[in-house]
N, C-alpha and C positions, 0 to 999 in steps of 0.2 A: 697582796701576797697570799693571804688565807684563801681567797677565792681560787687562786691558781693551784696551790699545793694541797688544799684540803687538809684533812687531819693526818695524812701520811707524811707530810713534809716533802722536801725536794729529793728526787731520786739521785743517787750517786751513780753516774754513768762511767766515770773514770776517776782516777786518783786526783785529777785536776778540777773536777766538778765542784762548784760552790754549792753547798747544801745548807749552810747556815743562813737562816732567814734574814738576819740583820745585814750580813755581808751581801746577800743577794739583792736586797733593797738598795744598798749603797751602789752596787754595780749598775742596777737599772737607772738610778739617778745620774750616775756618771755618763751613761750612754745618752741620756736625755740632754745633758750639758754638751757632750762632745759631738752629738748628732751622727755618731757611727759606733760600731761595736766590733771588737776583736775578741775572738774566742780561740784560745790556744789549748787544744787537746781536752777541752771541757766536755764535749759531746762524744768524741771518738779519739782514741789514741792515734797519733800520727797525722792529725788534721788541724790546720790553722784555718780560721774563717774570718773574713772581714765583710761587714755589711753596712750599707747606707740606706736610709729611707727614700722612697719615691713618694713625693707629695703632689697632689693635684693643685690647681691654681687657687683653691681655697685654703691651702696649707694642710689639708688632711692627708695623713699617711695612708696610701692605698696599696703599696707593695714595697719591695726592697730589691736592691741589687746586691749581689754578694760574689765573692771570690773565695774559693777553697783551694788550699795547696798543702802539700806535705811539708813538714819542717825541713826536710832535706833539700827540697826544691826552693822554698821561699820562707825565710824566717819571718816571724810576726812583726818585728820592727821594720824589716824591709817592706813588708806589705803596707804598713802604715805610711812609710816614707814615699814609696814609689807607686803603689797601686791606689791608695786612698784618694789622691788628687784626681786620678782618672775616673774613679767611681763617682766622686762628687761632681765632676764636669758632666758625666753622662746623665746623672740625676737632674742637673739643671737643664740639659738639652731636652730630656724627656718630659719635664714638668708640663709644658703647654699641651702635650698630647694626652694627658691623663684626665 
C-alpha cells in the first residue's frame, strides 16, 4: 500500500473513492478472494465498472477484461449477476491463448 500511495495517500477522485488505507487494503483482499472487482462511481461519477483477470496457463495475471456502464443503463448488482458470468467464461476461453 505504501509503495502505491507514497506519502500523499490515496487521491479522492469522487465522493465514493476509498481513501482510507485500511479499507483500501481490505477491498484489495476481497478482490483477491472474489477474483473480480466492481467499482461503483469510485473513479468517475456516473460509471460502474466490473473487471476480471486474464491469466496465462501458468496462472499469472497478464491482463483484464472489463465492462463499464452508467448506473442508469446497468446497475452494479445487475452487472454482477448478468455480466460477471460472461466475463468469467470469456477469461476461461482466452486463457490458452495467453
